[in-house]
C-alpha positions as CSV (number, residue, x, y, z in Angstrom):
1,X,172.7,44.5,-41.3
2,X,175.3,41.8,-41.0
3,X,174.7,38.6,-39.3
4,X,177.5,37.3,-37.0
5,X,178.3,33.7,-36.9
6,X,177.3,31.6,-34.0
7,X,179.9,31.3,-31.2
8,X,180.4,28.6,-28.7
9,X,178.6,25.3,-28.9
10,X,176.0,26.5,-31.2
11,X,178.9,27.0,-34.0
12,X,178.8,23.1,-34.3
13,X,175.0,23.0,-35.0
14,X,175.0,23.1,-38.9
15,X,177.7,20.3,-39.1
16,X,175.8,18.3,-36.4
17,X,172.6,18.5,-38.4
18,X,174.5,17.7,-41.7
19,X,176.4,14.7,-40.3
20,X,173.9,13.0,-38.0
21,X,170.6,13.9,-40.0
22,X,168.6,15.2,-37.2
23,X,167.8,18.8,-36.2
24,X,169.4,20.1,-33.2
25,X,166.0,20.4,-31.4
26,X,165.7,16.6,-31.7
27,X,169.1,16.0,-30.3
28,X,168.1,18.3,-27.3
29,X,165.0,16.2,-26.7
30,X,167.0,13.1,-26.9
31,X,169.4,14.5,-24.3
32,X,166.6,15.6,-22.0
33,X,164.9,12.2,-22.3
34,X,168.0,10.5,-21.0
35,X,168.1,9.5,-17.4
36,X,171.6,10.7,-17.3
37,X,172.2,14.3,-16.0
38,X,176.0,14.8,-15.6
39,X,177.7,16.5,-18.5
40,X,180.4,13.8,-19.3
41,X,178.0,11.0,-18.7
42,X,175.8,12.5,-21.4
43,X,178.7,13.0,-23.7
44,X,179.8,9.5,-23.3
45,X,176.3,8.2,-23.9
46,X,175.8,10.2,-27.1
47,X,179.3,8.9,-28.4
48,X,178.4,5.2,-27.5
49,X,174.8,5.2,-28.4
50,X,174.8,7.4,-31.5
51,X,178.5,7.2,-32.7
52,X,178.9,10.9,-32.3
53,X,182.1,12.7,-32.1
54,X,183.3,14.2,-28.9
55,X,183.2,17.7,-30.0
56,X,179.7,17.4,-31.4
57,X,178.4,15.5,-28.3
58,X,180.1,18.0,-26.1
59,X,178.6,21.0,-27.8
60,X,175.2,19.6,-27.8
61,X,175.3,18.6,-24.1
62,X,176.9,21.9,-23.0
63,X,174.1,23.9,-24.9
64,X,171.3,21.9,-23.7
65,X,172.4,22.0,-20.0
66,X,173.1,25.7,-20.1
67,X,169.7,26.3,-21.6
68,X,168.0,24.1,-19.1
69,X,169.9,25.9,-16.3
70,X,168.9,29.4,-17.7
71,X,165.3,28.1,-17.9
72,X,165.3,26.9,-14.3
73,X,166.8,30.1,-13.1
74,X,164.2,32.2,-14.9
75,X,161.4,30.0,-13.5
76,X,162.7,30.5,-9.9
77,X,162.6,34.4,-10.3
């Protein structure tokens, strides 16, 4: 059985963990704890507060917000 490589934002996760020294789950907790809710506000905040590159910040925010939206949609069903 072959394993396919992650696609989309998750493809960045191994390099994010290596470069910034925190697991993705911790970054998601940080994003969720922020009072900010808009995608680009969160991206800018990660870039400014944690010196994260744009692509890495964008991938984390996109994945986190999509995950939260899917969870909210499932909770309302």
